N, C-alpha and C positions, 0 to 999 in steps of 0.2 A: 500717289502724286499729290503733293500739298501745295498750297498757295495758288490754286486756280481762282479765277474771278468768281465772286458770289453773284449769281444772276437770278432774276425772277422766273416764274414758271414759263412765261411766254418766250424766254430766251434759252430755256433748258435744252431743247432739242438741238438748237444751233451750236451751243457750247459742247454738248455731248458728241455731236458729229465731228466737230473740229478736233476735239481731243482724240477721238477714234481714228481720224484720218492721220494725225501726227504719229500715233503709236503703231498703227497698222503698217506703216512704212518701215518700222524697226523690227517687226516680227509678227507672227500670227497670233491674234488674240483669240482666246477660247470663246466658244459660243456663250453668249450672255456673260462674257468675261470683263465687261467694263461697267462698273457701278459708280454712279455719282450721286451720293445721298442728297435728298431734298428735304428741307424743313418746312412742312406745310404751315405751321403757325407763324413762321417768319416770312413765308412766301419767297424762299431763297435757297439756292444750293448752299452747301456748307463750306465750299472752298477747297474740297479735296475729292479724289476719286481712287478707286481700287481697280487695278488692271491685272488680269490673269492671262499670261501668255501660255502657249502650248509647249514651250521648251525653256529650260533655265538659261540657255544661251541668248534667246530673244529677250528675256527679262533683264539679264545683265546688260545687254546692248542698250536697252531702253534707259536703264539707270545711268549708264555712262554717257549717253547722248543727250539726256534731257535734265539731269540734275544741274541746278544753277543756270538753267536756260531761260532767257528772257521771253516769256510767253507774250507779253505786251509791255507797254511802257510802265505799267504799275505792278506787274506780277512776274516775279522770278520763281520758277518752279523748284520745289524741293522734292527730290525723289529718293525714297529710302532704299535700303538694301533689300535684296530679294530673299525670300524664304522658301525657295523651291524645294530644298531638301526636306523641310518640315512637311510640306504638302505631300511629297512623294512618300515619305515614311508613313504618314497617317492614312493615305489612300491605298497603300500597297497591300 
């Protein structure tokens, strides 16, 4: 998920929980399956997150539902294609 707001550490948990709430409605997220990188030197998130769902159908549903979605007035999400088949092949 690209184009998330860049927030400081004190707002990190609030943003993470909000993103999780949105995407959990679209499918089951793997345990520890939501990663939102944080740059300590800039004291800010990087404006993107990685979300791993438990099924390819949930991942595709998330892409379809939230790509080009207005997260807020200043941020329209860009959600890339899923690569479930790669994960399954590597992990199989």
